[in-house]
C-alpha positions in Angstrom: -34.9 21.0 -3.9 -31.8 20.3 -6.0 -29.6 22.0 -3.3 -31.0 19.8 -0.5 -30.6 16.7 -2.6 -26.9 17.5 -3.3 -26.3 18.3 0.4 -27.9 15.0 1.4 -25.8 13.2 -1.2 -22.6 14.8 0.2 -23.5 13.6 3.7 -24.3 10.0 2.8 -21.9 9.3 -0.1 -18.7 9.1 2.0 -20.4 6.9 4.6 -21.9 4.6 1.9 -18.5 4.2 0.2 -16.8 3.6 3.5 -19.3 0.9 4.4 -19.0 -0.7 0.9 -15.2 -0.9 1.1 -15.3 -2.4 4.6 -17.9 -4.9 3.5 -15.8 -5.9 0.5 -12.7 -6.4 2.7 -14.7 -8.4 5.3 -16.2 -10.5 2.6 -12.8 -11.3 1.1 -11.3 -12.2 4.4 -14.3 -14.4 5.3 -13.9 -16.1 1.9 -10.3 -16.9 2.5 -11.1 -18.2 5.9 -13.9 -20.4 4.5 -11.5 -21.8 1.9 -9.0 -22.7 4.6 -11.8 -24.5 6.5 -12.8 -26.4 3.4 -9.2 -27.4 2.8 -9.0 -28.6 6.4 -12.2 -30.7 6.0 -10.5 -32.6 3.2 -7.7 -33.9 5.4 -9.4 -34.0 8.9 -11.6 -36.9 10.1 -15.3 -36.8 9.3 -16.1 -36.1 13.0 -14.6 -32.6 12.5 -16.9 -31.8 9.6 -19.8 -30.4 11.6 -17.9 -28.0 13.8 -16.0 -26.6 10.8 -19.3 -26.0 9.0 -20.6 -24.1 12.0 -17.4 -21.9 12.0 -18.1 -21.0 8.4 -21.4 -19.4 9.4 -19.9 -17.1 12.0 -19.8 -13.6 10.4 -16.5 -11.7 10.8 -14.7 -14.7 12.3 -12.3 -14.7 9.3 -11.2 -11.2 10.1 -10.5 -12.0 13.7 -8.5 -15.1 12.7 -6.5 -13.2 10.1 -5.6 -10.4 12.5 -4.6 -12.9 15.2 -2.6 -14.8 12.6 -0.8 -11.6 11.5 0.0 -10.7 15.1 1.4 -14.2 15.9 3.4 -14.2 12.6 4.9 -10.8 13.6 5.8 -12.0 17.0 7.4 -15.1 15.6 9.4 -13.1 13.0 10.6 -10.6 15.6 12.8 -13.1 17.4 16.0 -14.8 16.3 14.4 -18.2 15.9 11.7 -16.9 13.7 14.1 -14.8 11.6 16.2 -18.0 11.0 13.2 -19.9 9.8 12.1 -17.0 7.5 15.6 -16.9 6.0 15.5 -20.6 5.3 12.0 -20.3 3.7 13.1 -17.4 1.6 16.2 -19.3 0.5 14.0 -22.3 -0.5 11.6 -20.1 -2.5 14.4 -18.4 -4.2 15.5 -21.7 -5.8 12.2 -22.6 -7.3 11.8 -21.6 -11.0 9.1 -19.1 -11.8 8.2 -18.8 -8.1 11.6 -17.2 -7.3 10.9 -14.4 -9.8 7.5 -13.5 -8.4 8.5 -13.9 -4.7 11.7 -11.9 -4.9 10.0 -9.0 -6.8 7.1 -8.8 -4.4 9.4 -9.1 -1.4 11.6 -6.3 -2.6 8.6 -4.0 -3.2 6.9 -4.8 0.1 10.2 -4.4 2.1 10.7 -1.0 0.4 7.1 0.2 1.0 6.5 -1.0 4.5 9.9 -1.0 6.1 10.3 1.6 8.8 13.9 2.2 7.5 12.9 2.5 3.9 12.6 5.7 1.8 9.3 5.0 0.0 6.5 7.4 0.4 8.4 9.5 3.0 8.0 12.8 1.2 5.6 14.6 -1.1 6.9 16.8 -3.9 5.7 18.8 -6.9 6.8 17.7 -10.3 5.8 18.7 -13.9 3.8 15.9 -15.4 2.6 14.9 -18.0 4.0 18.0 -19.8 6.0 21.1 -19.0 3.8 23.7 -17.2 1.4 21.1 -15.8 2.1 20.2 -12.2 1.1 17.2 -10.0 2.0 15.7 -6.6 4.4 12.8 -6.4 6.2 10.8 -3.7 9.9 10.3 -3.5 10.8 6.6 -3.4 14.6 7.0 -3.5 17.2 7.3 -6.1 17.7 5.4 -9.4 19.8 2.3 -9.1 21.3 -0.4 -11.3 21.8 0.1 -15.0 19.4 3.1 -15.1 21.7 5.0 -12.7 24.7 4.3 -14.9 23.0 6.3 -17.8 21.9 9.2 -15.5 24.9 11.2 -14.6 23.1 14.1 -12.9 21.4 14.0 -9.5 18.1 12.2 -10.1 15.2 11.2 -7.8 12.9 8.2 -8.2 9.2 9.4 -8.0 5.9 7.7 -7.9 3.1 9.7 -9.5 -0.3 8.4 -8.3 -3.5 8.6 -10.2 -6.7 10.1 -8.8 -9.0 9.2 -7.2 -7.3 5.8 -6.9 -3.7 6.3 -5.8 -2.8 2.6 -5.9 -2.1 2.9 -9.6 0.3 5.4 -11.0 3.6 6.1 -12.9 7.2 5.7 -12.0 9.5 8.6 -13.1 13.2 9.4 -12.7 13.5 13.2 -12.6 16.4 15.5 -12.0 16.4 16.8 -8.4 16.5 20.4 -9.6 13.1 19.9 -11.4 11.4 18.8 -8.2 9.8 21.1 -5.6 9.7 19.8 -2.0 6.4 20.2 -0.1 6.0 20.6 3.7 2.7 18.7 3.7 2.8 15.2 5.1 2.3 12.1 3.0 -1.1 11.5 4.5 -2.2 15.1 3.6 -0.9 14.7 0.1 -2.8 11.4 -0.3 -6.0 13.1 0.9 -5.4 15.9 -1.6 -5.0 13.4 -4.4 -7.9 11.2 -3.5 -10.3 14.2 -3.2 -9.1 15.4 -6.7 -7.9 18.7 -5.2 -11.0 19.5 -3.2 -9.6 18.8 0.2 -6.5 21.0 0.3 -4.1 20.5 3.2 -3.4 23.5 5.5 -0.6 25.8 4.7 2.5 24.9 6.7 4.5 27.9 8.0 7.8 26.0 7.8 8.1 25.4 4.1 11.3 23.8 2.9 13.5 25.6 0.4 12.6 25.1 -3.3 14.2 22.1 -5.1 15.5 20.5 -1.9 13.5 17.3 -1.1 15.0 15.4 1.7 
């Protein structure tokens, strides 16, 4: 009986968690969309109140609107006119006290993480953490810069060490390149390995890179 219960749990648990996460995301997007409609009702004529109320009750409409909005924003930002307007907007925000600190920091992080030309999360490596003899998987995010680089005279790498099973939180380390072991597994495979707490091991790659030579 216990064996069958555990087997059934292993079948349904991933599906239930997936549905729960998707439901939470859809609920958040619908909430944002409903807030935008409420804000519109405050400035639009009273005749538009009823149609906007009906739109609030359409399930999943917020997700569709958000996806369309992201696509239109991406198309606008991909041409020269859109890039000019984005530069003007960034320049304006960078001159507003408090706002400029938050905006510039978030923009730098997002550009690093999501830019196709960036170095963030391009490679998985092994590093000793939190003590010598204890190893974990980390991701190379680049090389130390600024004042930190001035005090590190050897060849160092910037690493992000994610926590498990939630890899969105973690630790930032600056480690000598010689103390890092490059892995042939992809970033996606490494993330699955971390999220599963080592249960779902990636396949062994035949073309393993030489030790201590992350790209």
